[in-house]
TORDREN-986525 format. One record per atom (N, C-alpha, C): y, x, z; residue in one letter. Coordinates in steps of 0.001 Angstrom, whole numbers, padded with zeros to 6 digits, always signed. Layout:
! TORDREN-986525
YXZA...
***
This chain:
! TORDREN-986525
+220176+006547-056197M+219027+006461-057097M+219299+007327-058329M+218334+008134-058787P+218568+009003-059933P+218873+008200-061186P+219660+008770-062079A+219943+008149-063359A+218679+008121-064203A+218655+007205-065189L+217460+007044-066021L+217090+008351-066707L+218071+009050-067264L+217774+010301-067960L+217168+011319-067008L+217678+011386-065788D+217121+012321-064808D+215682+011949-064459D+215396+010654-064352L+214029+010209-064074L+213095+010571-065222L+213567+010359-066438Q+212741+010686-067602Q+212431+012171-067656Q+213429+012979-067362R+213204+014428-067379R+212262+014845-066259R+212406+014258-065093A+211527+014586-063968A+210092+014166-064274A+209943+012995-064877F+208603+012497-065223F+207944+013410-066250F+208696+013802-067282T+208150+014679-068318T+207732+016024-067736T+208571+016587-066874A+208233+017871-066252A+207005+017743-065367A+206892+016631-064656A+205770+016438-063739A+204455+016244-064476A+204496+015779-065715L+203267+015641-066497L+202617+016990-066750L+203414+018050-066777R+202895+019382-067064R+202787+020257-065830R+203352+019814-064715D+203415+020658-063513D+202919+019871-062310D+201701+020196-061881A+201104+019467-060757A+201861+019693-059455A+202706+020713-059416A+203450+020989-058189A+204626+020027-057999A+204993+019318-059059Q+206099+018366-058951Q+205717+017215-058019Q+206589+016864-057118D+206312+015812-056129D+206983+014515-056561D+206186+013578-057076A+206740+012318-057577A+207323+011461-056462A+206841+011634-055241D+207313+010783-054153D+208788+011022-053822D+209357+012097-054338T+210771+012357-054066T+211685+011537-054967T+211146+011018-056080W+212009+010264-056998W+211373+008964-057497W+210163+008639-056985A+209510+007393-057376A+208849+006776-056148A+208578+005497-056223H+208001+004783-055089H+206712+004078-055519H+205734+004069-054636G+204485+003363-054894G+204279+002259-053884G+203213+001476-054104D+202862+000452-053118D+201513+000801-052533D+200438+000104-052958E+199116+000481-052444E+198706+001876-052920E+199135+002224-054132I+198827+003539-054698I+200113+004358-054697I+200048+005569-054196S+201253+006395-054111S+201758+006767-055494S+203032+007110-055540A+203613+007542-056806A+202918+008802-057317A+202547+009696-056407A+201868+010927-056813A+200514+010622-057443A+199785+009633-056863A+198487+009261-057420A+198639+008619-058790A+199663+007793-058944R+199922+007185-060249R+200252+008257-061279R+201033+009239-060845L+201405+010302-061765L+200188+011110-062208L+199224+011283-061319R+198016+012033-061682R+197278+011342-062822R+197301+010020-062854V+196663+009287-063946V+197343+009627-065268V+198674+009570-065288Y+199420+009925-066494Y+199177+011379-066886Y+199162+012256-065862R+198987+013680-066142R+197619+013946-066768R+196584+013320-066237N+195240+013497-066789N+195145+012936-068196N+195774+011779-068424N+195757+011191-069763N+196483+012076-070765N+197630+012599-070368A+198400+013453-071266A+197620+014716-071614A+196974+015299-070599R+196173+016496-070854R+195002+016179-071776R+194350+015046-071543G+193204+014665-072365G+193591+014396-073805G+194700+013680-074009V+195157+013391-075374V+195508+014687-076094V+196191+015594-075411F+196561+016877-075996F+195306+017647-076413F+194331+017725-075531E+193120+018485-075823E+192326+017852-076963E+192227+016520-076983R+191479+015860-078057R+192178+016038-079406R+193507+016023-079407A+194236+016264-080647A+193973+017684-081149A+193910+018635-080236L+193637+020018-080609L+192209+020151-081138L+191269+019492-080508E+189880+019521-080965E+189756+018931-082366E+190482+017849-082632A+190396+017193-083930A+190910+018095-085049A+191881+018937-084741T+192452+019830-085745T+191668+021123-085877T+191039+021566-084802F+190333+022857-084804F+188867+022684-084381F+188113+021858-085085P+186728+021615-084676P+185830+022845-084797P+186114+023715-085762V+185259+024895-085918V+185527+025900-084802V+186786+026094-084443V+187095+026964-083301V+186399+026431-082055V+186508+025138-081841R+185868+024540-080666R+184358+024719-080708R+183763+024575-081898S+182319+024758-082033S+181896+026188-081745S+182707+027143-082164R+182355+028548-081983R+182452+029000-080536R+183402+028463-079784V+183606+028954-078411V+183001+028037-077350V+182659+026803-077723G+182111+025868-076738G+183203+025068-076050G+182798+023927-075496Q+183764+022994-074918Q+184522+023590-073731Q+183830+024265-072839D+184494+024758-071626D+185568+025797-071955D+185229+026757-072807Y+186204+027791-073131Y+187348+027214-073958Y+187020+026270-074844F+188082+025636-075622F+189044+024894-074699F+188516+024238-073675A+189385+023534-072718A+190305+024520-072006A+189793+025725-071679Q+190645+026742-071065Q+191752+027178-072016Q+191374+027405-073288L+192378+027791-074272L+193428+026700-074433L+192973+025443-074461A+193908+024325-074602A+194871+024269-073422A+194372+024556-072228H+195215+024542-071036H+196323+025585-071140H+195955+026818-071460F+196955+027875-071541F+197900+027653-072722F+197357+027130-073808Y+198200+026846-074973Y+199219+025759-074650Y+198791+024729-073948R+199712+023639-073598R+200810+024135-072664R+200487+025068-071781E+201516+025636-070921E+202563+026389-071746E+202086+027087-072789A+203008+027884-073617A+203727+027030-074656A+203043+025994-075157H+203603+025177-076236H+203354+023695-075953H+204029+023137-074968P+203835+021713-074674P+204289+020846-075845P+203661+019700-075982S+204033+018779-077053S+205453+018273-076834S+206262+018328-077889R+207660+017908-077784R+208009+016778-078756R+207019+016313-079523V+207250+015216-080464V+206109+014213-080317V+206304+013034-080867G+205295+011995-080743G+204146+012116-081720G+204278+012965-082739D+203240+013127-083759D+202162+014080-083247D+200948+013565-083044L+199873+014405-082509L+199444+015499-083485L+199727+015324-084756H+199420+016388-085718H+200133+017682-085339H+201328+017562-084780E+202138+018729-084461E+201608+019527-083272E+200682+018964-082532V+200132+019658-081353V+199603+021031-081728V+198968+021153-082883G+198309+022408-083231G+199135+023405-084003G+200417+023141-084208R+201218+023976-085106R+201248+025446-084676R+201286+025734-083395H+201430+027120-082921H+200119+027696-082373H+199010+026992-082591F+197754+027408-081951F+197264+028755-082480F+197310+028957-083784A+196840+030229-084346A+197670+031396-083827A+198994+031222-083797A+199863+032288-083290A+199604+032538-081809A+199363+031469-081059F+199036+031620-079643F+197749+032428-079472F+196709+032089-080240L+195436+032814-080124L+195603+034277-080512L+196477+034541-081484R+196676+035931-081915R+197209+036788-080770R+198041+036211-079925L+198553+036937-078763L+197584+036880-077590L+197041+035694-077333H+196193+035483-076159H+194887+036271-076245H+194360+036437-077460L+193062+037093-077638L+193195+038484-078247L+194401+039008-078303A+194644+040294-078958A+193775+041396-078375A+193148+042155-079278E+192337+043326-078940E+191090+042979-078136E+190727+041714-078099G+189498+041298-077440G+188431+040935-078457G+187223+040617-078011P+186124+040325-078941P+186306+039038-079733P+187234+038186-079301Y+187439+036913-079998Y+188770+036851-080734Y+189411+037981-080972E+190712+037941-081627E+190623+037378-083044E+189451+037441-083662W+189269+036903-085012W+189416+035384-085057W+189328+034726-083896L+189487+033274-083866L+190879+032847-084326L+191858+033732-084224A+193208+033395-084693A+193198+033140-086192A+192450+033953-086952D+192346+033731-088391D+191627+032419-088691D+190596+032126-087925L+189871+030870-088114L+190779+029680-087827L+191557+029775-086758A+192501+028704-086427A+193561+028560-087511A+194004+029675-088078A+195000+029614-089149A+194441+028881-090362A+193170+029104-090666L+192552+028380-091783L+192446+026893-091469L+192031+026549-090268E+191924+025133-089920E+193296+024453-089921E+194344+025181-089528W+195678+024603-089585W+196112+024406-091042W+195761+025348-091918A+196068+025193-093341A+195377+023953-093907A+194144+023716-093508V+193419+022519-093943V+194122+021260-093434V+194527+021292-092175A+195220+020135-091589A+196549+019876-092289A+197299+020933-092572E+198582+020789-093245E+198411+020268-094667E+197408+020791-095368A+197151+020321-096728A+196800+018835-096730A+196098+018409-095691G+195659+017015-095621G+196786+016022-095471G+197921+016441-094928V+199029+015510-094700V+200239+015816-095588V+200105+016785-096502A+201226+017143-097376A+201522+016009-098354A+202726+016026-098895A+203145+014999-099840A+202317+015052-101117A+202137+013900-101736D+201468+013834-103036D+202382+014418-104114D+201781+014757-105249S+202558+015316-106338S+201827+015088-107653S+202601+014926-108705D+202007+014971-110036D+201539+016395-110301D+200616+016552-111229V+200126+017890-111576V+200309+018127-113063V+200453+019391-113399S+200580+019780-114796S+199220+020254-115311S+199118+020443-116598T+197851+020830-117209T+197999+022151-117946T+196857+022759-118238A+196863+024001-119000A+197413+023773-120399A+197243+022573-120925A+197755+022273-122266A+199265+022402-122324A+199939+022050-121222A+201401+022159-121188A+201838+023622-121269A+201081+024512-120636L+201394+025934-120728L+201078+026460-122126L+199953+026024-122672A+199558+026477-124009A+200544+026006-125065A+201247+024931-124804G+202196+024401-125770G+203531+025109-125799G+203749+026043-124890L+205013+026784-124878L+205031+027831-125990L+206206+028175-126511P+206292+029291-127461P+205765+030570-126805P+205094+031391-127567A+204470+032601-127023A+205468+033480-126293A+206704+033549-126847E+207700+034431-126239E+208229+033901-124907E+207926+032632-124584A+208422+032034-123336A+207447+032177-122178A+206192+032486-122486V+205157+032453-121454V+205421+033473-120351V+205789+034683-120695A+205978+035737-119694A+207049+035365-118676A+208078+034615-119098G+209164+034252-118201G+208986+032904-117529G+207815+032336-117676T+207543+031017-117106T+207274+031121-115605T+207719+030100-114869R+207438+029987-113438R+206614+028723-113181R+205930+028712-112047F+205174+027532-111627F+205787+026969-110340F+205752+025661-110223R+205934+025026-108918R+204595+024446-108536R+204062+024861-107401F+202743+024395-106974F+202867+023085-106199F+201748+022392-106061V+201732+021133-105320V+202084+021409-103857V+202701+020447-103161P+203132+020678-101771P+201992+021023-100816P+200769+020646-101166S+199655+020890-100243S+199111+022306-100310S+199524+023110-101293L+198950+024451-101434L+199300+025326-100242L+198291+025943-099670R+198452+026918-098597R+197686+028175-098982R+198279+029340-098757C+197651+030617-099093C+197392+031384-097795C+196144+031686-097529L+195779+032321-096261L+195083+033652-096490L+195619+034691-095880S+195010+036015-095892S+194442+036294-094509S+193162+036637-094437A+192505+036874-093146A+191794+038212-093167A+191701+038836-092019G+191063+040137-091918G+189552+040073-091802G+188991+038869-091813M+187541+038698-091696M+187132+037538-092606M+185830+037358-092836P+185377+036314-093771P+185529+034909-093201P+186776+034485-093061V+187086+033244-092368V+186543+032024-093110V+186563+032047-094435L+186064+030896-095193L+184557+030768-095038L+183857+031892-095000A+182407+031852-094801A+182061+031248-093440A+182818+031614-092410V+182601+031040-091079V+182897+029542-091098V+183990+029158-091725W+184366+027743-091799W+183283+026926-092495W+182787+027430-093625R+181753+026703-094376R+180450+026624-093598R+180109+027683-092879A+178855+027688-092122A+178880+026718-090954A+180058+026255-090571N+180184+025355-089423N+180598+023937-089812N+180449+023609-091100Q+180726+022245-091533Q+179512+021347-091297Q+179714+020041-091126P+178580+019124-090938P+177586+019250-092081P+176323+019391-091732G+175281+019511-092725G+174991+020924-093181G+175833+021897-092811A+175591+023288-093189A+174428+023847-092385A+173800+024905-092913D+172654+025484-092215D+173048+026381-091054D+174381+026567-090866R+174910+027365-089758R+174311+028774-089709R+174135+029346-090880A+173632+030717-090942A+174668+031663-090332A+174175+032727-089727A+175073+033707-089113A+175914+034391-090189A+177161+034650-089867V+178083+035312-090789V+178427+036680-090227V+178300+037698-091052D+178657+039049-090641D+180175+039176-090658D+180781+039278-089482L+182232+039336-089392L+182799+040667-089866L+181924+041623-090121G+182395+042936-090543G+182443+043132-092041G+182295+042049-092809T+182258+042198-094260T+183637+042310-094886T+184683+042230-094081G+186011+042506-094610G+186890+041293-094780G+188042+041542-095404A+189068+040513-095539A+188643+039422-096506A+189276+038269-096355Q+189031+037154-097255Q+190364+036454-097526Q+190516+035999-098761F+191757+035370-099200F+191431+033967-099689F+192138+032994-099153V+191762+031599-099371V+192959+030795-099874V+192711+029985-100893L+193684+029030-101397L+193229+027644-100969L+194102+026924-100297V+193780+025604-099759V+194728+024585-100394V+194189+023470-100858H+195047+022400-101353H+194285+021085-101289H+195025+019990-101442R+194385+018671-101459R+194367+018125-102876R+193183+017726-103305A+193020+017057-104586A+192488+015662-104294A+193233+014623-104754A+192905+013242-104392A+192934+013129-102871A+191819+012717-102263D+191793+012572-100804D+190962+013666-100141D+190670+014725-100869D+189785+015759-100354D+190493+017106-100356D+190411+017838-099251V+190983+019175-099177V+189975+020172-099745V+190432+020999-100657Q+189569+021978-101304Q+189986+023390-100900Q+188986+024257-100775L+189232+025651-100396L+188586+026555-101438L+189354+027511-101931R+188857+028438-102948R+188994+029868-102447R+187910+030632-102569D+187921+032050-102236D+188547+032812-103398D+189501+033666-103118A+190183+034419-104170A+190044+035909-103930A+190088+036677-105015Q+190161+038124-104897Q+191564+038515-104436Q+191692+039722-103900A+192982+040154-103348A+194085+040119-104398A+193805+040575-105619D+194847+040584-106649D+195146+039174-107144D+194138+038303-107195E+194380+036903-107560E+195267+036221-106522E+194958+036488-105271F+195744+035922-104168F+197193+036396-104246F+197376+037676-104483S+198711+038242-104581S+199481+037614-105747S+198792+037357-106852F+199426+036719-108002F+199910+035309-107644F+199059+034524-106996V+199426+033156-106634V+200585+033155-105636V+200537+034044-104657V+201622+034114-103670V+202937+034465-104352V+202899+035413-105281A+204118+035794-105998A+204668+034615-106796A+203786+033891-107484M+204227+032720-108249M+204782+031644-107316M+204131+031455-106174A+204602+030452-105212A+205979+030812-104673A+206303+032095-104649N+207609+032556-104159N+208668+032611-105258N+208318+032099-106450G+209313+031982-107509G+209286+033046-108577G+208290+033941-108553A+208218+034988-109567A+207825+034401-110913A+208236+035060-111981T+207763+034680-113308T+206313+035128-113458T+205680+034616-114494L+204295+034999-114728L+204177+036513-114936L+205084+037083-115699Q+205050+038524-115941Q+205278+039312-114656Q+206253+038889-113853A+206546+039595-112608A+205379+039477-111631A+204733+038325-111588A+203591+038137-110696A+202429+039038-111106A+202230+039194-112412L+201191+040112-112886L+201482+041538-112429L+202730+041947-112548E+203085+043316-112173E+202991+043518-110666E+203415+042533-109895T+203371+042643-108435T+201942+042702-107917T+201085+041887-108502S+199707+041767-108000S+198767+042820-108564S+199167+043455-109675A+198289+044387-110393A+197015+043690-110873A+197096+042382-111109L+195961+041650-111666L+195775+042056-113120L+194584+042526-113505P+194348+042885-114908P+194571+041677-115812P+195276+041877-116909I+195648+040749-117760I+194435+040054-118349I+193321+040790-118501E+192125+040163-119053E+191506+039142-118095E+191877+039205-116803R+191368+038218-115845R+192341+037060-115627R+193522+037153-116215L+194515+036105-116034L+194071+034755-116585L+193495+034677-117791P+193096+033353-118296P+192150+032604-117364P+191185+033303-116798A+190230+032632-115901A+190925+032118-114647A+191863+032897-114108L+192580+032459-112910L+193465+031260-113225L+194181+031303-114347L+195023+030173-114726L+194174+028920-114950L+193036+029092-115583H+192143+027947-115795H+191737+027327-114458H+191407+028169-113484A+191002+027659-112171A+192149+026938-111481A+193355+027489-111563L+194510+026861-110912L+194812+025491-111511L+194751+025394-112829F+195002+024106-113469F+193845+023140-113238F+192620+023636-113296A+191459+022771-113083A+191437+022217-111666A+191898+023009-110712D+191954+022557-109320D+193099+021576-109068D+194039+021509-110008G+195181+020619-109813G+196209+021163-108842G+196415+022475-108872T+197372+023078-107933T+198768+023262-108525T+198897+023187-109853V+200189+023414-110501V+200885+022074-110711V+202019+021908-110053A+202755+020651-110164A+203719+020665-111346A+204292+021825-111660Q+205314+021890-112704Q+205311+023261-113357Q+205419+023275-114661I+205591+024500-115426I+207061+024604-115803I+207680+025738-115468I+209129+025880-115639I+209387+027002-116642I+209689+026654-117876P+209964+027687-118887P+211253+028439-118560P+211478+029585-119180P+212718+030329-118948P+213944+029454-119245P+214907+029475-118347G+216130+028727-118530G+216083+027282-118060G+214876+026773-117748A+214755+025393-117295A+215020+025314-115787A+215406+024153-115314L+215656+023917-113896L+214456+023246-113261L+214196+023592-112013R+213142+022912-111266R+213567+021493-110941R+212564+020622-110826H+212856+019258-110363H+211730+018778-109464H
***
């Protein structure tokens, strides 16, 4: 009789491979072992697909149920679930679509999936205290240029080659679902959770570059230089970041992060 670990491995493999013959390592009574396994296999496939639909509802809406089911099938073959957390099912979906749909008419769906994954990640990120603009204003003037920010854990920065946020908004419940011109160019999106609601902000390319630089540990002065953001637009961007509650900590020169 096979050892328990061998049975567990055979069962797991058979859930993903219909060619596996359960009758070689399991026994049935009125219902064959193979028939019993088909029940588990169908349930596992259904749970996987529903978890993917829950995370990527806009992708599913854009392509329809049948095509989404095909994508889910091929994705599951490439990236089977390996943990018990269903949230993790969608972690590699955007990257999978980028390869699977490359150079085809639907390759833009990878950017849409990346945005939906950013929303999902922001929704489950850790809570954090937030800092205020007053805390930055209270610093000595000579310290501001060397100041760094630590952003809230839910912040996600997404760069897409098409108007992904416009598509996402047009496909939300209650939206008028107006057609979106996919040829209008790149879009840069900041995603974070405030209270219990995930918020998405459209950013200009230089604003996005500034936030990414700050998120990677640059000082305020270095982020300005890297992004080429005009200094006259900096106050408005900082106001938006603080008003949105995205800044968790202001780190003056010489201070340690905590």
